[in-house]
C-alpha positions in Angstrom: -2.1 -60.3 -8.9 0.1 -57.4 -7.7 0.5 -57.3 -3.9 -0.3 -54.0 -2.3 1.8 -52.6 0.5 -1.3 -51.4 2.3 -2.5 -54.9 3.1 0.4 -55.4 5.4 -0.4 -52.2 7.2 -4.2 -51.8 7.4 -5.0 -55.3 8.5 -2.2 -55.6 11.1 -3.3 -56.9 14.5 -1.6 -53.9 16.1 -4.5 -51.7 15.1 -6.7 -53.8 17.3 -10.5 -53.7 17.3 -11.1 -50.6 15.1 -12.9 -50.9 11.8 -10.6 -50.5 8.8 -11.9 -47.8 6.4 -10.2 -48.1 3.1 -10.8 -45.1 0.8 -9.2 -44.1 -2.5 -9.8 -43.5 -6.2 -12.3 -45.6 -8.1 -10.9 -48.8 -9.6 -7.6 -48.5 -7.7 -8.1 -52.0 -6.2 -9.9 -51.5 -2.9 -12.4 -54.4 -3.5 -9.6 -56.7 -4.7 -7.6 -55.8 -1.5 -10.5 -56.7 0.7 -11.4 -59.9 -1.1 -7.7 -61.0 -0.9 -7.8 -60.6 2.8 -11.0 -62.5 3.2 -9.7 -65.3 1.1 -6.5 -65.6 3.1 -8.6 -65.8 6.3 -11.0 -68.3 4.8 -13.8 -65.7 5.1 -14.8 -65.5 1.5 -18.5 -65.7 2.4 -18.3 -62.6 4.5 -17.9 -60.1 1.6 -21.1 -58.0 1.1 -21.4 -55.4 -1.7 -24.2 -53.0 -0.8 -24.5 -52.0 -4.4 -26.3 -55.3 -4.9 -30.0 -55.3 -4.4 -29.9 -58.8 -2.8 -27.7 -57.4 0.0 -29.9 -54.4 0.6 -33.0 -56.6 0.6 -31.4 -59.0 3.0 -30.7 -56.1 5.3 -34.3 -54.9 5.1 -35.5 -58.3 6.1 -33.0 -58.7 8.9 -30.5 -56.1 10.0 -28.1 -58.8 11.1 -28.5 -60.9 7.9 -24.9 -61.9 8.0 -24.8 -63.2 11.6 -25.4 -66.9 10.8 -22.7 -66.8 8.1 -20.3 -65.1 10.6 -20.7 -67.8 13.2 -20.6 -70.6 10.7 -17.3 -69.2 9.4 -15.8 -68.4 12.8 -13.3 -70.9 13.9 -12.7 -71.3 17.6 -11.8 -68.0 19.3 -10.3 -66.5 16.1 -12.0 -63.4 14.9 -13.4 -63.4 11.3 -13.0 -60.5 8.9 -16.2 -59.0 7.3 -16.1 -56.6 4.4 -19.0 -54.2 3.7 -18.2 -52.7 0.3 -20.0 -49.5 -0.7 -22.2 -49.5 2.5 -21.8 -45.7 2.6 -24.5 -45.5 -0.1 -27.1 -46.6 2.4 -29.1 -44.0 4.4 -27.8 -43.7 7.9 -24.9 -46.0 7.1 -22.8 -44.7 10.1 -25.5 -45.7 12.5 -25.6 -49.2 10.8 -21.9 -49.6 11.3 -21.9 -48.3 14.8 -24.5 -51.0 15.6 -22.5 -53.7 13.9 -19.3 -52.7 15.6 -20.8 -52.6 19.1 -22.6 -55.9 18.6 -19.9 -58.0 16.9 -16.8 -56.4 18.3 -15.7 -59.6 20.0 -16.5 -61.8 17.0 -15.3 -59.9 13.9 -13.1 -57.3 12.4 -14.9 -55.0 9.9 -13.4 -53.7 6.7 -15.3 -50.8 5.0 -14.3 -49.9 1.4 -15.4 -46.9 -0.7 -14.2 -43.8 -2.6 -15.4 -40.2 -2.6 -18.5 -40.7 -0.5 -16.8 -42.6 2.3 -14.1 -40.0 2.6 -16.6 -37.1 2.6 -19.2 -38.6 4.9 -16.7 -39.7 7.5 -15.9 -36.0 8.1 -19.5 -35.0 8.5 -20.0 -36.3 12.1 -18.4 -38.2 14.9 -20.9 -41.0 15.5 -18.1 -43.5 14.7 -15.4 -41.7 16.7 -13.0 -44.1 18.2 -14.3 -47.0 16.3 -12.3 -46.8 13.0 -9.0 -46.0 11.4 -8.9 -44.6 7.9 -6.4 -45.9 5.3 -5.9 -44.8 1.7 -5.2 -47.1 -1.2 -3.6 -45.1 -4.0 -2.2 -46.1 -7.4 0.5 -48.7 -7.9 4.0 -47.7 -6.9 7.2 -49.0 -8.6 8.1 -51.1 -5.5 4.8 -52.9 -5.7 5.2 -53.5 -9.5 8.7 -54.9 -8.9 7.4 -57.0 -6.0 9.6 -55.3 -3.5 8.8 -54.7 0.2 7.4 -51.4 1.4 9.8 -48.4 1.3 10.5 -48.0 5.0 11.7 -45.3 7.4 11.6 -44.8 11.2 10.1 -42.1 13.3 13.5 -40.5 14.1 15.5 -41.6 11.1 17.4 -38.9 9.4 16.6 -38.4 5.7 20.2 -39.0 4.8 20.1 -42.5 6.4 16.8 -43.2 4.6 18.4 -42.2 1.3 21.5 -44.4 1.9 19.2 -47.3 2.5 17.4 -46.6 -0.8 20.6 -46.4 -2.7 22.0 -49.6 -1.3 19.5 -51.3 -3.6 21.7 -51.8 -6.7 19.2 -52.9 -9.3 17.5 -50.5 -11.8 14.0 -51.3 -13.0 13.8 -49.1 -16.0 11.5 -51.3 -18.1 9.0 -51.4 -15.2 9.3 -47.7 -14.7 8.6 -46.9 -18.4 5.6 -49.2 -18.3 4.2 -47.5 -15.2 4.8 -44.0 -16.5 3.1 -44.9 -19.8 0.0 -46.7 -18.6 -0.5 -45.2 -15.1 -0.9 -46.8 -11.7 -4.4 -48.1 -11.9 -4.2 -51.9 -11.9 -6.5 -52.8 -14.9 -5.0 -50.6 -17.6 -1.5 -51.2 -16.2 -1.9 -55.0 -16.5 -3.6 -54.9 -19.9 -1.1 -52.5 -21.3 -3.3 -51.8 -24.4 -3.5 -48.2 -25.6 -7.0 -48.4 -26.9 -8.3 -50.0 -23.7 -6.4 -47.4 -21.7 -8.0 -44.4 -23.4 -11.5 -46.0 -23.1 -10.9 -46.8 -19.5 -9.8 -43.2 -18.7 -13.0 -41.7 -20.3 -15.3 -44.2 -18.6 -13.8 -43.7 -15.2 -14.0 -40.0 -15.4 -17.7 -40.2 -16.6 -18.6 -42.4 -13.7 -16.9 -40.2 -11.1 -18.5 -37.0 -12.5 -22.0 -38.5 -13.1 -22.3 -40.9 -10.2 -20.1 -39.5 -7.4 -19.8 -35.8 -7.8 -23.4 -35.2 -9.0 -24.6 -36.7 -5.8 -22.0 -35.2 -3.5 -21.8 -31.6 -4.6 -24.3 -28.9 -5.2 -22.7 -28.2 -8.6 -25.5 -28.1 -11.2 -23.2 -27.8 -14.3 -21.3 -31.0 -13.6 -20.1 -31.1 -17.3 -18.0 -28.0 -16.4 -15.9 -30.3 -14.2 -15.0 -32.3 -17.3 -14.0 -29.1 -19.0 -11.7 -28.2 -16.1 -10.2 -31.6 -16.5 -9.3 -30.9 -20.1 -7.5 -27.7 -19.0 -5.4 -29.2 -16.2 -2.8 -31.3 -18.0 -0.9 -28.3 -19.4 -0.9 -26.8 -15.9 0.6 -29.8 -14.1 3.8 -28.8 -12.3 3.0 -25.1 -12.4 1.2 -22.9 -9.9 -2.5 -23.4 -10.4 -4.2 -20.1 -11.1 -7.9 -20.2 -10.6 -8.2 -16.8 -12.3 -6.6 -18.2 -15.5 -9.1 -21.1 -15.6 -11.9 -18.6 -14.9 -10.9 -16.6 -17.9 -10.6 -19.7 -20.1 -14.0 -21.0 -19.1 -15.9 -17.7 -18.7 -17.2 -18.6 -15.2 -16.8 -17.2 -11.8 -13.8 -17.6 -9.5 -16.0 -19.4 -7.0 -17.2 -21.8 -9.6 -13.6 -22.7 -10.6 -12.7 -23.2 -6.9 -15.8 -25.5 -6.5 -14.8 -27.5 -9.6 -11.3 -28.1 -8.4 -12.6 -29.1 -4.9 -14.9 -31.6 -6.5 -12.1 -33.1 -8.5 -10.1 -33.5 -5.2 -13.1 -35.0 -3.5 -13.5 -37.5 -6.4 -9.8 -38.6 -6.1 -9.1 -37.4 -9.6 -6.5 -34.8 -8.5 -4.6 -33.8 -5.4 -3.1 -30.5 -4.5 0.5 -29.8 -3.2 0.8 -26.6 -1.2 3.9 -24.4 -0.9 5.7 -24.8 2.4 5.6 -21.9 4.8 6.1 -21.7 8.5 3.5 -18.9 8.3 0.3 -20.8 8.0 -1.8 -17.8 7.0 0.6 -17.0 4.1 0.7 -20.6 3.0 -3.1 -20.7 2.7 -3.1 -17.7 0.4 -0.4 -18.9 -1.9 -1.2 -20.9 -5.1 -0.8 -24.6 -5.0 0.3 -27.1 -7.6 -2.1 -29.7 -8.9 -1.4 -33.3 -9.9 -3.5 -36.2 -11.2 -3.7 -39.6 -9.5 -3.7 -40.9 -13.0 -0.5 -39.3 -14.3 -0.9 -40.9 -17.7 -3.5 -38.1 -18.4 -0.5 -35.8 -19.0 0.6 -35.9 -22.7 3.8 -33.9 -22.2 6.5 -36.3 -21.1 8.2 -34.0 -18.6 4.9 -33.1 -16.9 3.9 -36.8 -16.9 7.1 -37.8 -15.2 6.9 -35.0 -12.6 3.3 -36.0 -11.9 4.4 -39.7 -11.5 7.0 -38.6 -9.0 4.4 -36.6 -7.1 2.2 -39.7 -6.8 5.2 -41.9 -5.7 6.0 -39.4 -3.0 2.4 -39.1 -1.9 2.0 -42.9 -1.8 5.2 -43.2 0.3 4.2 -40.5 2.8 0.6 -41.8 3.1 1.9 -45.3 3.8 4.2 -43.9 6.5 1.3 -42.0 8.0 -0.9 -45.1 7.9 1.8 -47.0 9.9 1.7 -44.3 12.5 5.4 -43.6 12.1 5.1 -39.8 12.2 3.2 -37.0 10.5 4.6 -36.7 7.0 3.4 -34.1 4.5 4.2 -33.2 0.9 5.0 -29.6 -0.2 7.0 -27.7 -2.7 9.4 -24.8 -2.2 9.1 -21.5 -4.1 11.1 -18.4 -2.9 10.3 -14.7 -3.6 12.7 -14.7 -6.5 10.7 -17.4 -8.3 13.2 -20.2 -7.7 11.5 -23.5 -7.0 12.3 -27.0 -5.8 9.7 -29.4 -6.9 8.9 -31.2 -3.7 9.6 -31.1 0.1 8.7 -33.9 2.5 8.2 -32.7 6.1 8.2 -34.9 9.2 6.2 -33.5 12.1 6.1 -30.1 10.3 9.9 -29.9 10.0 11.6 -30.0 6.6 13.0 -33.5 6.1 14.1 -34.0 2.4 13.9 -32.0 -0.9 13.3 -33.6 -4.3 13.8 -32.2 -7.7 12.6 -34.0 -10.9 14.4 -34.1 -14.3 13.9 -36.1 -17.5 17.7 -36.0 -18.2 20.5 -36.2 -15.7 22.1 -32.8 -15.1 23.9 -30.9 -12.4 21.9 -29.8 -9.4 21.0 -26.1 -9.8 22.5 -23.7 -7.3 19.1 -22.6 -5.8 18.5 -26.1 -4.5 21.7 -25.8 -2.4 20.3 -22.5 -1.1 16.9 -24.1 -0.3 18.7 -26.9 1.5 20.7 -24.4 3.6 17.5 -22.7 4.6 16.4 -25.9 6.3 19.5 -26.8 8.2 21.0 -28.6 5.2 18.4 -31.3 4.6 19.3 -33.7 1.7 18.4 -32.9 -1.9 17.6 -35.9 -4.2 17.4 -35.1 -7.9 15.3 -37.9 -9.5 15.8 -38.5 -13.2 13.9 -40.6 -15.8 17.3 -41.5 -17.3 18.6 -45.0 -16.5 21.6 -46.1 -14.5 22.3 -42.7 -12.8 23.8 -42.5 -9.3 25.9 -39.6 -8.3 26.7 -38.0 -5.0 28.1 -34.5 -4.3 29.3 -33.4 -0.9 27.3 -35.1 1.8 23.6 -34.6 1.1 23.2 -34.0 -2.6 22.2 -36.9 -4.8 21.4 -37.5 -8.5 19.7 -40.9 -9.0 17.4 -42.8 -11.4 13.8 -43.0 -10.3 14.0 -46.7 -11.4 16.5 -47.3 -8.6 15.2 -45.0 -5.9 11.6 -46.2 -5.8 12.1 -49.9 -6.5 
């Protein structure tokens, strides 16, 4: 079993009494994460999957059906951990959780796992306000695959210091990187490493998200069009996503395309990276870039590698946000002359570090130096798929193998 960094964050005692909401893509390992916690705490019997009729029937007979098990499991004054998996499929689930939290706050810590529905419904009201923290479990990162500790930073740490810490790790994990890029970061296809299983898994997962999640969560009647959009996206990875272009390819309205893209975001199939701009109104109008959580859906090798890097950076920033270190966000830079740097990480809305992605090692292009100068000379890290690369120019410009930087 691959250890996930989130387990050391989400279940820390420092987050106190709040319920832990764990959201993320389907089949990314949320249930496994929760069950591992319960097993470590000797609370195996306190896992309840609300997809099962027996659990729903038990609730109908007695709203506190798990109470006896909770007190039988509880040892001394130590609080037990209880997991309610897929409870958001129940009517009035937030009221149920509010009741459980208020009644058992002194006896138990609650873990709530789910995907699209959990993330959507938590935004629709505040009946649970102050009673939970949301954490996101995303695909496997290289450091998890290599059994390394979480990639760390501090609230006030300069990006150059963070980079120096990363580069002090002298081992390259090229074989692990290649395996991850090929089979994606979802645990089951990654572990099986079988091409036929991988393709079948991808199709089945997409069908379930579209037919089970998005059909229920959206007002889109032609849900099959969402699958069509999916087929058009791989060639657009890494480029500005034009809704008008997709509209012309599909023969549907602009509003429909926008709704399809929003549905794919809601279902944790894709995520969007916006352009960075101090002018928020301008940033909203500018086209964004789109990436898959499952980067292995990209056939083109360069696009797949860029998509992989996008997910690694998103995982890294989400973990830092979950720790409460600071407010980290992921952007890209594109100037009026069309020159682009693939990614920018901001800390508390200030530019922190630029990243460029290349399959082959090459000199850092001049416009990246200009972009760095625009932001008070923040560091530039050019990440390459090529093995055993580590080069530094001047003080803040680095060329490094992804197999070293993320391990």
